[in-house]
N, CA, C and O atoms as a GROMACS GRO file, in nm:
protein
  476
    1MET      N    1  -1.641   0.482   0.868
    1MET     CA    2  -1.504   0.522   0.848
    1MET      C    3  -1.502   0.668   0.803
    1MET      O    4  -1.578   0.708   0.715
    2THR      N    5  -1.417   0.744   0.862
    2THR     CA    6  -1.405   0.886   0.832
    2THR      C    7  -1.285   0.908   0.741
    2THR      O    8  -1.176   0.859   0.770
    3ALA      N    9  -1.304   0.981   0.633
    3ALA     CA   10  -1.193   1.013   0.544
    3ALA      C   11  -1.110   1.124   0.607
    3ALA      O   12  -1.166   1.218   0.665
    4THR      N   13  -0.980   1.113   0.597
    4THR     CA   14  -0.892   1.217   0.649
    4THR      C   15  -0.802   1.264   0.537
    4THR      O   16  -0.783   1.194   0.438
    5THR      N   17  -0.748   1.381   0.553
    5THR     CA   18  -0.653   1.429   0.454
    5THR      C   19  -0.513   1.420   0.511
    5THR      O   20  -0.491   1.437   0.631
    6VAL      N   21  -0.420   1.392   0.425
    6VAL     CA   22  -0.280   1.386   0.464
    6VAL      C   23  -0.216   1.513   0.410
    6VAL      O   24  -0.198   1.528   0.290
    7SER      N   25  -0.182   1.602   0.499
    7SER     CA   26  -0.121   1.727   0.456
    7SER      C   27   0.028   1.723   0.485
    7SER      O   28   0.078   1.628   0.543
    8ARG      N   29   0.096   1.825   0.444
    8ARG     CA   30   0.240   1.834   0.465
    8ARG      C   31   0.275   1.816   0.613
    8ARG      O   32   0.383   1.765   0.645
    9PHE      N   33   0.188   1.856   0.703
    9PHE     CA   34   0.217   1.850   0.846
    9PHE      C   35   0.160   1.727   0.914
    9PHE      O   36   0.174   1.711   1.035
   10GLU      N   37   0.095   1.640   0.837
   10GLU     CA   38   0.038   1.518   0.894
   10GLU      C   39   0.103   1.393   0.836
   10GLU      O   40   0.045   1.284   0.845
   11PHE      N   41   0.221   1.405   0.778
   11PHE     CA   42   0.282   1.289   0.715
   11PHE      C   43   0.336   1.190   0.818
   11PHE      O   44   0.362   1.074   0.785
   12ALA      N   45   0.353   1.235   0.944
   12ALA     CA   46   0.393   1.143   1.049
   12ALA      C   47   0.273   1.056   1.085
   12ALA      O   48   0.160   1.087   1.046
   13GLN      N   49   0.295   0.951   1.158
   13GLN     CA   50   0.189   0.857   1.191
   13GLN      C   51   0.075   0.926   1.266
   13GLN      O   52   0.096   0.977   1.376
   14PRO      N   53  -0.047   0.928   1.208
   14PRO     CA   54  -0.161   0.987   1.276
   14PRO      C   55  -0.194   0.908   1.403
   14PRO      O   56  -0.172   0.787   1.408
   15ALA      N   57  -0.248   0.975   1.503
   15ALA     CA   58  -0.283   0.912   1.630
   15ALA      C   59  -0.383   0.800   1.608
   15ALA      O   60  -0.476   0.815   1.529
   16GLY      N   61  -0.366   0.689   1.676
   16GLY     CA   62  -0.462   0.579   1.671
   16GLY      C   63  -0.439   0.478   1.561
   16GLY      O   64  -0.509   0.377   1.556
   17LEU      N   65  -0.343   0.502   1.471
   17LEU     CA   66  -0.317   0.406   1.365
   17LEU      C   67  -0.221   0.300   1.415
   17LEU      O   68  -0.137   0.324   1.501
   18GLU      N   69  -0.236   0.180   1.358
   18GLU     CA   70  -0.145   0.072   1.394
   18GLU      C   71  -0.002   0.107   1.350
   18GLU      O   72   0.018   0.202   1.275
   19ALA      N   73   0.094   0.031   1.398
   19ALA     CA   74   0.235   0.059   1.368
   19ALA      C   75   0.259   0.057   1.217
   19ALA      O   76   0.208  -0.030   1.146
   20LEU      N   77   0.336   0.152   1.170
   20LEU     CA   78   0.369   0.160   1.028
   20LEU      C   79   0.490   0.074   0.997
   20LEU      O   80   0.585   0.070   1.076
   21PRO      N   81   0.489   0.005   0.882
   21PRO     CA   82   0.610  -0.068   0.844
   21PRO      C   83   0.718   0.030   0.802
   21PRO      O   84   0.688   0.143   0.762
   22SER      N   85   0.843  -0.011   0.811
   22SER     CA   86   0.955   0.074   0.767
   22SER      C   87   1.005   0.022   0.633
   22SER      O   88   1.025  -0.099   0.617
   23PRO      N   89   1.026   0.111   0.537
   23PRO     CA   90   1.081   0.064   0.409
   23PRO      C   91   1.225   0.017   0.426
   23PRO      O   92   1.300   0.072   0.507
   24THR      N   93   1.262  -0.083   0.351
   24THR     CA   94   1.397  -0.136   0.357
   24THR      C   95   1.471  -0.102   0.228
   24THR      O   96   1.409  -0.068   0.127
   25GLY      N   97   1.602  -0.111   0.233
   25GLY     CA   98   1.683  -0.092   0.115
   25GLY      C   99   1.661   0.042   0.049
   25GLY      O  100   1.670   0.147   0.114
   26TRP      N  101   1.633   0.040  -0.079
   26TRP     CA  102   1.618   0.163  -0.159
   26TRP      C  103   1.472   0.204  -0.175
   26TRP      O  104   1.439   0.275  -0.270
   27ARG      N  105   1.386   0.160  -0.085
   27ARG     CA  106   1.243   0.188  -0.098
   27ARG      C  107   1.201   0.313  -0.019
   27ARG      O  108   1.267   0.355   0.075
   28VAL      N  109   1.087   0.370  -0.062
   28VAL     CA  110   1.034   0.493  -0.004
   28VAL      C  111   0.886   0.470   0.028
   28VAL      O  112   0.813   0.416  -0.056
   29MET      N  113   0.841   0.509   0.148
   29MET     CA  114   0.699   0.498   0.184
   29MET      C  115   0.632   0.633   0.165
   29MET      O  116   0.682   0.735   0.211
   30VAL      N  117   0.518   0.631   0.097
   30VAL     CA  118   0.444   0.752   0.065
   30VAL      C  119   0.304   0.744   0.124
   30VAL      O  120   0.238   0.640   0.111
   31ALA      N  121   0.256   0.851   0.188
   31ALA     CA  122   0.119   0.858   0.238
   31ALA      C  123   0.035   0.930   0.134
   31ALA      O  124   0.068   1.041   0.092
   32MET      N  125  -0.074   0.866   0.094
   32MET     CA  126  -0.163   0.923  -0.006
   32MET      C  127  -0.290   0.976   0.060
   32MET      O  128  -0.332   0.925   0.164
   33LYS      N  129  -0.348   1.076   0.001
   33LYS     CA  130  -0.475   1.128   0.050
   33LYS      C  131  -0.582   1.021   0.031
   33LYS      O  132  -0.596   0.969  -0.080
   34PRO      N  133  -0.657   0.987   0.135
   34PRO     CA  134  -0.761   0.886   0.120
   34PRO      C  135  -0.871   0.933   0.024
   34PRO      O  136  -0.898   1.052   0.012
   35ALA      N  137  -0.933   0.838  -0.041
   35ALA     CA  138  -1.043   0.868  -0.132
   35ALA      C  139  -1.165   0.914  -0.050
   35ALA      O  140  -1.185   0.871   0.064
   36GLU      N  141  -1.244   1.001  -0.110
   36GLU     CA  142  -1.366   1.049  -0.044
   36GLU      C  143  -1.465   0.934  -0.035
   36GLU      O  144  -1.486   0.863  -0.134
   37VAL      N  145  -1.527   0.916   0.080
   37VAL     CA  146  -1.624   0.809   0.099
   37VAL      C  147  -1.768   0.859   0.092
   37VAL      O  148  -1.862   0.780   0.090
   38LYS      N  149  -1.786   0.992   0.089
   38LYS     CA  150  -1.918   1.053   0.079
   38LYS      C  151  -1.917   1.157  -0.032
   38LYS      O  152  -1.816   1.222  -0.058
   39SER      N  153  -2.032   1.170  -0.098
   39SER     CA  154  -2.045   1.274  -0.200
   39SER      C  155  -2.063   1.409  -0.130
   39SER      O  156  -2.078   1.416  -0.008
   40ALA      N  157  -2.062   1.516  -0.209
   40ALA     CA  158  -2.082   1.650  -0.154
   40ALA      C  159  -2.216   1.662  -0.083
   40ALA      O  160  -2.231   1.741   0.010
   41GLY      N  161  -2.315   1.584  -0.128
   41GLY     CA  162  -2.449   1.587  -0.068
   41GLY      C  163  -2.464   1.494   0.052
   41GLY      O  164  -2.572   1.486   0.110
   42GLY      N  165  -2.356   1.423   0.090
   42GLY     CA  166  -2.360   1.337   0.207
   42GLY      C  167  -2.397   1.193   0.179
   42GLY      O  168  -2.416   1.115   0.273
   43ILE      N  169  -2.406   1.154   0.053
   43ILE     CA  170  -2.441   1.016   0.017
   43ILE      C  171  -2.314   0.931   0.021
   43ILE      O  172  -2.212   0.969  -0.035
   44LEU      N  173  -2.322   0.814   0.088
   44LEU     CA  174  -2.209   0.723   0.092
   44LEU      C  175  -2.184   0.666  -0.047
   44LEU      O  176  -2.276   0.619  -0.113
   45LEU      N  177  -2.059   0.671  -0.090
   45LEU     CA  178  -2.021   0.620  -0.221
   45LEU      C  179  -1.993   0.470  -0.212
   45LEU      O  180  -1.944   0.423  -0.109
   46PRO      N  181  -2.023   0.394  -0.318
   46PRO     CA  182  -1.996   0.251  -0.314
   46PRO      C  183  -1.847   0.222  -0.307
   46PRO      O  184  -1.765   0.300  -0.355
   47ASP      N  185  -1.812   0.108  -0.246
   47ASP     CA  186  -1.671   0.069  -0.231
   47ASP      C  187  -1.598   0.066  -0.364
   47ASP      O  188  -1.481   0.104  -0.371
   48ARG      N  189  -1.665   0.022  -0.470
   48ARG     CA  190  -1.602   0.015  -0.601
   48ARG      C  191  -1.557   0.153  -0.648
   48ARG      O  192  -1.448   0.168  -0.703
   49HIS      N  193  -1.639   0.253  -0.626
   49HIS     CA  194  -1.605   0.390  -0.664
   49HIS      C  195  -1.486   0.441  -0.582
   49HIS      O  196  -1.395   0.504  -0.636
   50VAL      N  197  -1.488   0.415  -0.453
   50VAL     CA  198  -1.380   0.458  -0.364
   50VAL      C  199  -1.249   0.392  -0.408
   50VAL      O  200  -1.145   0.458  -0.412
   51ASP      N  201  -1.254   0.261  -0.439
   51ASP     CA  202  -1.133   0.190  -0.483
   51ASP      C  203  -1.080   0.248  -0.614
   51ASP      O  204  -0.959   0.258  -0.633
   52GLN      N  205  -1.169   0.284  -0.706
   52GLN     CA  206  -1.126   0.343  -0.832
   52GLN      C  207  -1.060   0.478  -0.810
   52GLN      O  208  -0.960   0.510  -0.874
   53GLN      N  209  -1.116   0.559  -0.719
   53GLN     CA  210  -1.055   0.689  -0.688
   53GLN      C  211  -0.914   0.671  -0.635
   53GLN      O  212  -0.822   0.742  -0.676
   54GLN      N  213  -0.898   0.576  -0.543
   54GLN     CA  214  -0.767   0.556  -0.481
   54GLN      C  215  -0.667   0.501  -0.581
   54GLN      O  216  -0.548   0.532  -0.573
   55ALA      N  217  -0.714   0.419  -0.676
   55ALA     CA  218  -0.624   0.357  -0.772
   55ALA      C  219  -0.560   0.459  -0.866
   55ALA      O  220  -0.449   0.436  -0.914
   56VAL      N  221  -0.627   0.569  -0.894
   56VAL     CA  222  -0.570   0.666  -0.987
   56VAL      C  223  -0.489   0.775  -0.918
   56VAL      O  224  -0.422   0.854  -0.985
   57ALA      N  225  -0.493   0.781  -0.787
   57ALA     CA  226  -0.417   0.882  -0.714
   57ALA      C  227  -0.268   0.849  -0.724
   57ALA      O  228  -0.227   0.737  -0.695
   58THR      N  229  -0.189   0.946  -0.764
   58THR     CA  230  -0.046   0.922  -0.778
   58THR      C  231   0.037   1.032  -0.711
   58THR      O  232   0.153   1.052  -0.745
   59VAL      N  233  -0.024   1.103  -0.617
   59VAL     CA  234   0.046   1.209  -0.546
   59VAL      C  235   0.037   1.178  -0.397
   59VAL      O  236  -0.068   1.138  -0.347
   60GLY      N  237   0.148   1.197  -0.328
   60GLY     CA  238   0.148   1.174  -0.184
   60GLY      C  239   0.266   1.243  -0.119
   60GLY      O  240   0.345   1.312  -0.185
   61TYR      N  241   0.278   1.224   0.011
   61TYR     CA  242   0.388   1.281   0.089
   61TYR      C  243   0.479   1.168   0.137
   61TYR      O  244   0.430   1.064   0.180
   62ILE      N  245   0.608   1.189   0.130
   62ILE     CA  246   0.702   1.088   0.176
   62ILE      C  247   0.697   1.079   0.328
   62ILE      O  248   0.714   1.179   0.398
   63VAL      N  249   0.674   0.958   0.378
   63VAL     CA  250   0.666   0.932   0.522
   63VAL      C  251   0.802   0.886   0.575
   63VAL      O  252   0.848   0.933   0.679
   64SER      N  253   0.865   0.794   0.503
   64SER     CA  254   0.997   0.746   0.544
   64SER      C  255   1.073   0.693   0.423
   64SER      O  256   1.015   0.659   0.320
   65ILE      N  257   1.204   0.687   0.439
   65ILE     CA  258   1.294   0.646   0.332
   65ILE      C  259   1.384   0.535   0.385
   65ILE      O  260   1.434   0.543   0.497
   66GLY      N  261   1.404   0.432   0.302
   66GLY     CA  262   1.491   0.321   0.340
   66GLY      C  263   1.635   0.366   0.360
   66GLY      O  264   1.674   0.473   0.312
   67PRO      N  265   1.716   0.285   0.429
   67PRO     CA  266   1.851   0.325   0.466
   67PRO      C  267   1.947   0.346   0.350
   67PRO      O  268   2.043   0.422   0.364
   68ILE      N  269   1.925   0.281   0.236
   68ILE     CA  270   2.018   0.300   0.124
   68ILE      C  271   1.952   0.368   0.003
   68ILE      O  272   2.005   0.363  -0.108
   69ALA      N  273   1.836   0.429   0.024
   69ALA     CA  274   1.770   0.500  -0.085
   69ALA      C  275   1.859   0.613  -0.134
   69ALA      O  276   1.916   0.688  -0.054
   70TYR      N  277   1.871   0.626  -0.262
   70TYR     CA  278   1.949   0.730  -0.331
   70TYR      C  279   2.099   0.720  -0.307
   70TYR      O  280   2.171   0.814  -0.338
   71ASN      N  281   2.148   0.610  -0.254
   71ASN     CA  282   2.292   0.593  -0.233
   71ASN      C  283   2.357   0.509  -0.342
   71ASN      O  284   2.469   0.462  -0.326
   72ARG      N  285   2.285   0.490  -0.453
   72ARG     CA  286   2.338   0.412  -0.563
   72ARG      C  287   2.389   0.504  -0.674
   72ARG      O  288   2.346   0.619  -0.686
   73GLU      N  289   2.479   0.452  -0.752
   73GLU     CA  290   2.536   0.532  -0.860
   73GLU      C  291   2.432   0.568  -0.965
   73GLU      O  292   2.437   0.676  -1.023
   74ASP      N  293   2.336   0.477  -0.991
   74ASP     CA  294   2.236   0.503  -1.096
   74ASP      C  295   2.133   0.609  -1.057
   74ASP      O  296   2.057   0.654  -1.143
   75THR      N  297   2.129   0.650  -0.931
   75THR     CA  298   2.038   0.758  -0.889
   75THR      C  299   2.113   0.890  -0.871
   75THR      O  300   2.054   0.989  -0.826
   76GLY      N  301   2.239   0.892  -0.904
   76GLY     CA  302   2.317   1.014  -0.894
   76GLY      C  303   2.384   1.034  -0.760
   76GLY      O  304   2.463   1.127  -0.742
   77GLY      N  305   2.354   0.946  -0.663
   77GLY     CA  306   2.419   0.953  -0.532
   77GLY      C  307   2.367   1.063  -0.441
   77GLY      O  308   2.423   1.084  -0.333
   78PHE      N  309   2.260   1.133  -0.481
   78PHE     CA  310   2.203   1.235  -0.393
   78PHE      C  311   2.051   1.218  -0.393
   78PHE      O  312   1.994   1.173  -0.492
   79PRO      N  313   1.984   1.253  -0.283
   79PRO     CA  314   1.840   1.232  -0.274
   79PRO      C  315   1.761   1.324  -0.366
   79PRO      O  316   1.785   1.444  -0.372
   80TRP      N  317   1.666   1.266  -0.438
   80TRP     CA  318   1.576   1.344  -0.523
   80TRP      C  319   1.465   1.405  -0.439
   80TRP      O  320   1.408   1.508  -0.475
   81ALA      N  321   1.435   1.339  -0.327
   81ALA     CA  322   1.326   1.385  -0.240
   81ALA      C  323   1.360   1.348  -0.097
   81ALA      O  324   1.443   1.260  -0.073
   82LYS      N  325   1.295   1.416  -0.001
   82LYS     CA  326   1.320   1.389   0.140
   82LYS      C  327   1.186   1.371   0.212
   82LYS      O  328   1.080   1.399   0.156
   83VAL      N  329   1.191   1.325   0.335
   83VAL     CA  330   1.071   1.305   0.416
   83VAL      C  331   0.994   1.437   0.425
   83VAL      O  332   1.051   1.541   0.455
   84GLY      N  333   0.864   1.430   0.397
   84GLY     CA  334   0.778   1.547   0.402
   84GLY      C  335   0.752   1.609   0.266
   84GLY      O  336   0.659   1.689   0.252
   85ASP      N  337   0.831   1.573   0.163
   85ASP     CA  338   0.810   1.627   0.029
   85ASP      C  339   0.685   1.566  -0.034
   85ASP      O  340   0.655   1.448  -0.014
   86GLN      N  341   0.612   1.648  -0.110
   86GLN     CA  342   0.501   1.598  -0.189
   86GLN      C  343   0.560   1.547  -0.320
   86GLN      O  344   0.634   1.619  -0.387
   87VAL      N  345   0.527   1.423  -0.358
   87VAL     CA  346   0.587   1.361  -0.475
   87VAL      C  347   0.483   1.306  -0.570
   87VAL      O  348   0.369   1.278  -0.532
   88LEU      N  349   0.523   1.291  -0.694
   88LEU     CA  350   0.443   1.231  -0.800
   88LEU      C  351   0.510   1.100  -0.838
   88LEU      O  352   0.632   1.095  -0.854
   89PHE      N  353   0.430   0.994  -0.853
   89PHE     CA  354   0.485   0.864  -0.892
   89PHE      C  355   0.385   0.792  -0.980
   89PHE      O  356   0.269   0.832  -0.988
   90GLY      N  357   0.428   0.686  -1.046
   90GLY     CA  358   0.346   0.612  -1.140
   90GLY      C  359   0.226   0.545  -1.073
   90GLY      O  360   0.232   0.507  -0.956
   91LYS      N  361   0.119   0.532  -1.150
   91LYS     CA  362  -0.007   0.475  -1.100
   91LYS      C  363   0.012   0.335  -1.043
   91LYS      O  364  -0.049   0.301  -0.942
   92TYR      N  365   0.094   0.254  -1.106
   92TYR     CA  366   0.112   0.115  -1.062
   92TYR      C  367   0.244   0.093  -0.989
   92TYR      O  368   0.289  -0.021  -0.977
   93ALA      N  369   0.306   0.198  -0.943
   93ALA     CA  370   0.436   0.186  -0.875
   93ALA      C  371   0.419   0.125  -0.736
   93ALA      O  372   0.325   0.158  -0.663
   94GLY      N  373   0.509   0.038  -0.701
   94GLY     CA  374   0.518  -0.015  -0.566
   94GLY      C  375   0.406  -0.104  -0.520
   94GLY      O  376   0.324  -0.150  -0.599
   95GLN      N  377   0.405  -0.128  -0.390
   95GLN     CA  378   0.308  -0.214  -0.324
   95GLN      C  379   0.229  -0.132  -0.224
   95GLN      O  380   0.287  -0.080  -0.128
   96PRO      N  381   0.095  -0.117  -0.244
   96PRO     CA  382   0.016  -0.038  -0.150
   96PRO      C  383  -0.012  -0.114  -0.020
   96PRO      O  384  -0.033  -0.235  -0.022
   97HIS      N  385  -0.011  -0.042   0.090
   97HIS     CA  386  -0.046  -0.098   0.221
   97HIS      C  387  -0.154  -0.010   0.281
   97HIS      O  388  -0.137   0.112   0.290
   98ASP      N  389  -0.265  -0.070   0.322
   98ASP     CA  390  -0.373   0.003   0.388
   98ASP      C  391  -0.348  -0.002   0.538
   98ASP      O  392  -0.333  -0.110   0.595
   99VAL      N  393  -0.342   0.113   0.601
   99VAL     CA  394  -0.324   0.121   0.746
   99VAL      C  395  -0.451   0.183   0.802
   99VAL      O  396  -0.493   0.291   0.759
  100THR      N  397  -0.513   0.115   0.898
  100THR     CA  398  -0.639   0.163   0.953
  100THR      C  399  -0.632   0.172   1.105
  100THR      O  400  -0.546   0.111   1.169
  101GLY      N  401  -0.724   0.247   1.159
  101GLY     CA  402  -0.735   0.263   1.304
  101GLY      C  403  -0.799   0.396   1.337
  101GLY      O  404  -0.783   0.492   1.262
  102ALA      N  405  -0.869   0.402   1.446
  102ALA     CA  406  -0.934   0.525   1.492
  102ALA      C  407  -1.026   0.584   1.384
  102ALA      O  408  -1.036   0.706   1.371
  103GLY      N  409  -1.093   0.496   1.307
  103GLY     CA  410  -1.186   0.543   1.205
  103GLY      C  411  -1.119   0.602   1.083
  103GLY      O  412  -1.186   0.669   1.004
  104GLN      N  413  -0.989   0.578   1.065
  104GLN     CA  414  -0.915   0.634   0.952
  104GLN      C  415  -0.861   0.521   0.866
  104GLN      O  416  -0.833   0.411   0.915
  105LYS      N  417  -0.846   0.547   0.737
  105LYS     CA  418  -0.780   0.454   0.646
  105LYS      C  419  -0.685   0.536   0.559
  105LYS      O  420  -0.727   0.629   0.491
  106ILE      N  421  -0.560   0.500   0.564
  106ILE     CA  422  -0.459   0.569   0.484
  106ILE      C  423  -0.387   0.464   0.400
  106ILE      O  424  -0.349   0.359   0.452
  107VAL      N  425  -0.368   0.492   0.272
  107VAL     CA  426  -0.294   0.404   0.183
  107VAL      C  427  -0.149   0.450   0.181
  107VAL      O  428  -0.120   0.567   0.155
  108LEU      N  429  -0.060   0.357   0.209
  108LEU     CA  430   0.083   0.386   0.216
  108LEU      C  431   0.159   0.297   0.118
  108LEU      O  432   0.204   0.189   0.157
  109PRO      N  433   0.173   0.338  -0.007
  109PRO     CA  434   0.252   0.256  -0.099
  109PRO      C  435   0.401   0.264  -0.065
  109PRO      O  436   0.451   0.369  -0.025
  110ILE      N  437   0.468   0.152  -0.080
  110ILE     CA  438   0.614   0.149  -0.068
  110ILE      C  439   0.667   0.131  -0.210
  110ILE      O  440   0.642   0.030  -0.275
  111ILE      N  441   0.740   0.232  -0.257
  111ILE     CA  442   0.788   0.234  -0.395
  111ILE      C  443   0.940   0.238  -0.397
  111ILE      O  444   1.004   0.272  -0.297
  112ASN      N  445   0.998   0.205  -0.511
  112ASN     CA  446   1.143   0.217  -0.527
  112ASN      C  447   1.180   0.365  -0.538
  112ASN      O  448   1.102   0.445  -0.590
  113ASP      N  449   1.297   0.399  -0.490
  113ASP     CA  450   1.339   0.540  -0.491
  113ASP      C  451   1.343   0.600  -0.631
  113ASP      O  452   1.319   0.720  -0.647
  114ASP      N  453   1.373   0.520  -0.733
  114ASP     CA  454   1.380   0.574  -0.869
  114ASP      C  455   1.244   0.583  -0.938
  114ASP      O  456   1.238   0.623  -1.055
  115GLU      N  457   1.136   0.546  -0.870
  115GLU     CA  458   1.002   0.557  -0.927
  115GLU      C  459   0.937   0.692  -0.900
  115GLU      O  460   0.828   0.720  -0.950
  116ILE      N  461   1.004   0.776  -0.822
  116ILE     CA  462   0.952   0.912  -0.800
  116ILE      C  463   0.980   0.993  -0.925
  116ILE      O  464   1.093   1.005  -0.970
  117GLN      N  465   0.871   1.049  -0.981
  117GLN     CA  466   0.881   1.119  -1.108
  117GLN      C  467   0.886   1.271  -1.093
  117GLN      O  468   0.927   1.340  -1.186
  118GLY      N  469   0.846   1.322  -0.979
  118GLY     CA  470   0.849   1.466  -0.959
  118GLY      C  471   0.831   1.500  -0.812
  118GLY      O  472   0.773   1.423  -0.736
  119VAL      N  473   0.880   1.616  -0.773
  119VAL     CA  474   0.869   1.663  -0.634
  119VAL      C  475   0.796   1.795  -0.635
  119VAL      O  476   0.775   1.855  -0.529
   0.00000   0.00000   0.00000
């Protein structure tokens, strides 16, 4: 498996990945940078280490936004973030989804719109 980076210009579905789910309601899908699977010296890292790296990552790019995200009175009625923005969110926010294909693995958590803590 090859690690890839998700940059501001790669937040759309990378080629070869299976279909992405669409967030519903007030939810937001975020693409996170995959954890490194090799050390700087080329040694493969154990799965446990890779999982720990991914678990602490809390920065990603918004891939898609549900149809009623930010349309509630408690969020101020205006979007805090838009598709393509780099955002900060809580470590345990939302439900992570692993999307794989073409030798790539990308973690796509779906979080509530009010769980975004910074843009």
